[in-house]
C-alpha positions as CSV (number, residue, x, y, z in Angstrom):
1,M,9.8,9.6,15.2
2,T,8.1,6.9,13.1
3,S,9.3,3.3,12.6
4,I,8.6,1.3,9.6
5,T,8.5,-2.5,9.8
6,R,7.4,-5.3,7.6
7,A,4.1,-6.6,8.9
8,T,3.8,-10.2,10.1
9,P,0.7,-12.1,11.1
10,A,1.3,-10.8,14.7
11,D,0.6,-7.3,13.4
12,I,-2.9,-8.0,12.1
13,D,-4.6,-6.4,15.2
14,A,-2.7,-3.2,14.7
15,L,-3.1,-3.2,10.9
16,L,-6.9,-4.0,10.8
17,P,-8.2,-0.5,11.9
18,L,-5.9,1.1,9.3
19,F,-7.1,-1.2,6.6
20,R,-10.7,-0.6,7.5
21,G,-10.0,3.2,7.4
22,Y,-8.6,2.6,3.9
23,L,-11.7,0.7,2.8
24,R,-13.9,3.5,4.1
25,F,-11.8,6.1,2.3
26,Y,-12.7,4.3,-0.9
27,H,-16.4,3.9,0.1
28,R,-16.1,0.1,0.3
29,P,-17.6,-2.1,3.0
30,D,-15.3,-2.2,6.0
31,D,-16.6,-5.2,8.0
32,A,-14.0,-6.4,10.4
33,A,-14.2,-10.2,9.8
34,P,-13.8,-10.2,6.0
35,A,-11.1,-7.5,6.2
36,R,-9.2,-9.5,8.8
37,A,-9.5,-12.7,6.8
38,F,-8.2,-10.8,3.7
39,L,-5.1,-9.5,5.5
40,E,-4.4,-12.8,7.2
41,A,-4.5,-14.5,3.9
42,R,-2.3,-12.0,2.1
43,I,0.3,-11.8,4.8
44,G,0.1,-15.4,6.0
45,N,0.4,-16.8,2.5
46,G,3.2,-14.4,1.5
47,E,1.0,-13.0,-1.3
48,S,1.7,-9.4,-0.4
49,V,4.3,-7.3,1.5
50,V,2.9,-4.8,4.0
51,F,4.9,-2.2,5.7
52,L,3.5,-0.7,8.9
53,A,4.3,2.7,10.3
54,R,4.2,3.2,14.1
55,D,4.8,6.1,16.3
56,D,8.0,5.4,18.3
57,A,6.8,7.1,21.4
58,T,3.3,5.5,21.7
59,G,3.5,2.4,19.5
60,E,0.4,3.6,17.7
61,A,-0.1,2.3,14.2
62,L,-0.2,5.3,11.9
63,G,-0.3,3.9,8.4
64,F,0.6,1.1,6.0
65,V,1.5,0.4,2.4
66,Q,0.7,-2.9,0.7
67,L,2.5,-4.2,-2.4
68,Y,1.8,-7.2,-4.6
69,P,4.5,-9.0,-6.6
70,A,4.3,-8.9,-10.4
71,F,6.5,-9.4,-13.4
72,A,7.2,-7.1,-16.4
73,S,7.2,-9.5,-19.4
74,T,8.5,-6.9,-21.8
75,R,11.5,-6.2,-19.4
76,L,11.9,-9.9,-18.4
77,A,12.1,-8.9,-14.7
78,R,10.2,-8.6,-11.4
79,S,8.0,-5.6,-10.7
80,W,5.8,-4.6,-7.8
81,I,2.3,-3.2,-7.7
82,L,1.9,-0.6,-4.9
83,N,-1.8,-1.3,-4.3
84,D,-2.7,0.4,-1.0
85,L,-1.3,3.4,0.9
86,F,-3.1,4.8,4.0
87,V,-2.2,7.1,6.8
88,V,-4.5,8.0,9.7
89,E,-5.7,11.6,9.4
90,S,-4.0,12.7,12.7
91,A,-0.6,11.6,11.3
92,R,-0.9,13.2,7.9
93,G,1.7,15.9,7.1
94,R,4.3,14.3,9.4
95,G,6.2,12.4,6.7
96,V,4.6,9.0,7.4
97,S,3.5,8.5,3.8
98,K,7.0,9.4,2.5
99,A,8.6,6.9,5.0
100,L,6.2,4.2,3.8
101,M,6.9,5.0,0.2
102,E,10.6,4.8,0.8
103,A,10.2,1.4,2.4
104,A,8.3,0.3,-0.7
105,R,11.0,1.7,-3.0
106,Q,13.7,-0.1,-1.0
107,L,11.8,-3.4,-1.4
108,G,11.9,-2.8,-5.1
109,V,15.7,-2.2,-5.0
110,E,16.3,-5.2,-2.7
111,T,14.3,-7.6,-4.9
112,G,15.9,-6.4,-8.2
113,A,12.6,-5.1,-9.5
114,C,12.8,-3.2,-12.7
115,E,9.7,-1.0,-11.8
116,M,6.9,-0.3,-9.4
117,M,3.4,0.7,-10.5
118,L,0.5,2.3,-8.7
119,Q,-2.9,3.8,-9.6
120,T,-4.7,6.6,-7.9
121,A,-7.9,8.5,-8.5
122,R,-7.7,11.4,-11.0
123,T,-9.2,13.5,-8.2
124,N,-6.7,12.6,-5.5
125,A,-4.4,15.6,-6.0
126,V,-2.7,15.1,-2.6
127,A,-1.6,11.6,-3.5
128,Q,-0.5,12.7,-7.0
129,S,1.6,15.5,-5.5
130,L,3.3,13.0,-3.1
131,Y,4.1,10.5,-5.8
132,A,5.5,13.2,-8.1
133,S,7.6,14.6,-5.3
134,L,9.1,11.2,-4.8
135,G,10.1,10.7,-8.4
136,W,7.2,8.6,-9.6
137,V,6.3,9.5,-13.2
138,R,2.7,9.5,-14.5
139,D,2.1,7.2,-17.5
140,D,0.2,9.0,-20.2
141,D,0.8,6.3,-22.8
142,F,-1.3,3.5,-21.5
143,L,-4.9,3.2,-20.5
144,V,-6.2,1.1,-17.6
145,Y,-9.1,-1.2,-18.2
146,N,-11.1,-3.1,-15.6
147,L,-13.5,-6.0,-16.0
148,D,-15.9,-6.9,-13.3
149,T,-16.1,-10.6,-13.0
150,G,-19.1,-10.6,-10.8
151,S,-17.3,-12.1,-7.8
152,R,-17.7,-10.9,-4.2
153,A,-17.1,-7.3,-3.2
């Protein structure tokens, strides 16, 4: 079985290897010190909500999902950005991603959010299949634009 809990600063040591695996998946630098500082700031300052999945038998950290609060101006309500989802390769196919996504959905319900949003790579068919199976609907009406501000990373 897998347990899902909301991460606290005490969970950083368990979360860090997962987060570094997530960074490697996206071909980003995965240096431990900056990754740790990033997680400590987000969780410690209440700037994100992270749910951590652990194996009940071993206590091993299996995956995480990180969400950032936002607001939907056109709906005059809170929303959430599901920014990061990662499960270690050895735990994939065991329902860990679904359990993490359910914890994220429940956060949206509990906080009265009108919607949740996420982005994934066009080539990430596995993730797209997961999201569709959980009732997420792909938005074909809006385009996403990014602007590199030249800051770090």
